[in-house]
N, C-alpha and C positions, 0 to 999 in steps of 0.2 A: 504493500500500500504506500501511496505517496500522499502525505499530509502537509498541508500548508495553512498556517494561521495568518489571517489578515487582520491587523490591528484596526481599531476604530480610528477615525480621523476627527480631529478638532480643528475647525477653521476659525482663525482669528483675523478679523478685518479692521484695520486702523485707517481712519480718515486722514488723508494727506492733502486736502484741498486748502486753499488760501484762507478760507473762513476760520481755520484753526488758529489764526494769528489774532483773532479778536479777544480782547481782554475783559470778558464779562463774567469770569468765574469768581469763586470765593476770594475775597481780599484782592480783587483785581487781577487774578491770575489769567493768563491767556489759556485758551482751550488746548493749545499745544503743550503748555506746562502741565496742565491736568493730565493729558495723555501720557506724557513722559513719566509723571509721577505714578500713574496707574501701572505702566510697564515695570517701573522699579519695584513697586509693591507686590505685583503679581508675577514677577519674574521667577521666583522659586516655585510657585504653583505651576507655571507653564513647564518648568524643568521637570517637576514631578510627573505631570501629565505625559511628557515626552518619553518617560521611561516605560510606559505601557501603551501609549497611543501615538499616532503620528500627528504632530502639531504643525499645521501650516499657518505661518504668520504672513499675512498679505497686506499690502497698502492699496488704497484705492482713491481715485479722484474721478477723472473721466474714463479711466480704465483700471485694471487690476494688475498688480505686479508683486513680485517676491520682495520681502524685507529680509535681508541677510543679517547674520550675527556678526558683530565686530570682533576685534582681536580679544577683547575682554569677555566675550561670550554674551554680552548684552545685544539686544536687537537694535540694529542701526536704522532709525526711523528716517534719517535724512531731514531735509527741510520741507515744510508744507508749501506747496506752490501751485497745485492744480487749479485750473480755472473753473472746473465744474465738479459737482459731487453727484455721481451716478451710483447711489447706494443699491438700488434695485438691480442694476446691471452687475454690480460687484457681487451681490449674493448669488445671482445666477451663474456668474463665471467661477466663483469659488466652488459651488456645487458641481459644476462641470468638471473641475479638476479632480474631484473625488467621485467621478462617475463610477457607478456599479460597486462602490466600496461603502462599507458602513460608516455613517457619520454620527458621532456621539453628540455633537452640538456645534452651533455657530455663535461666536462672540463678536459683537460689533461695538467698536469704540468710535463714536462720532458725535458731532453736534446736531445731527439729524437734519441739516439743511440740504436735503436731497432734492434733485430736480426731476427724478423719475420714480417709478414704482417697481416693486418686485414683480417679475413676469409670472404669467400663469403656470408655466412649466415648473419654475422654481418653487412657487407656492404649493403646487400639487405634490412635489417631492417632499417638501417639508412636512406637509400634512400626512401623506401616505406612510412615510417612514417615521413619523412622530419625532422629527429632529427638533430639539429645543433651540430657541434663539434667545441669547442673552444680550441685551442692549445696555451699554454703559454710556449714559448721557453725559456729554461734556458741555461746559458753559452754563449760562443762566437759563432758567425755565422761561424767563421773559426775553423776547428778542431785544437786542440792543436798540437804543434810540436811533432813528433814522429820519432825517428831515429832507424833503425834496421839494423843488419848485414845480408846481403843477402848471401854472400859467403866469404870464406877466403881460400887463397892458400899460403902454406909455404912448405919449404923443410921438408922431413920426419926426418932428423937428422941434427945436427950441433954441433960445439964445443963451450964450455963455453967462453963467452966474445966475440964471433965472431958476426959480423953483418950479418943478414940473410934477404934476400928479402921476404917480406910478402905482398901479394896483397889482399886487402879487398874491397869488393863492399858493399856500404851502400845504403839504400833506406830511403827516407825522405817523410813523409806525413804531411799535415797540414801547419800551418804558418811557413814560413822559414825565415822571416825577423829577423835579429839579432841573429840567431842561428848558432853556430859554432859546427862543428863535430870534435870529437877527439876520436881516438881509442887507448886504452892503453893495451899492451900485458903483 
């Protein structure tokens, strides 16, 4: 007889998009600092898991890529710089890497600012194989304050040093406490 034991896979997805540089975490920490702290804290747990399971640590932004271990054995996250966060695509691609293999769980470390959804095929596999998904939320529960100019109306012409009426409509998203809006022409 020829026996082969296939270990369970644990898929770890770390957000590497530029939104990780926002400093809205506890005590003003960036989401990136929170992520690095999480990897420091859970590094020994990942090492323990790796003794009995295959642990795949992947980075994602607009695509999915391997995160290698550095000389010290710690996971080299690199710098966050992706212009998009495709979390749904990342989950699907990670599950594709573990095709036809048992998956013990998917761990996602992200701020959740995704621009897509998990695909039907990936959701079906998660449900049918009862693969648990563990989400580690980074950053604030409330989105950062963001003010944008919706419209501006002003006369087409004027004289130097004259006061002109300018009407500006602003839109504000996220936390509004203590935020003052000022428009400078």
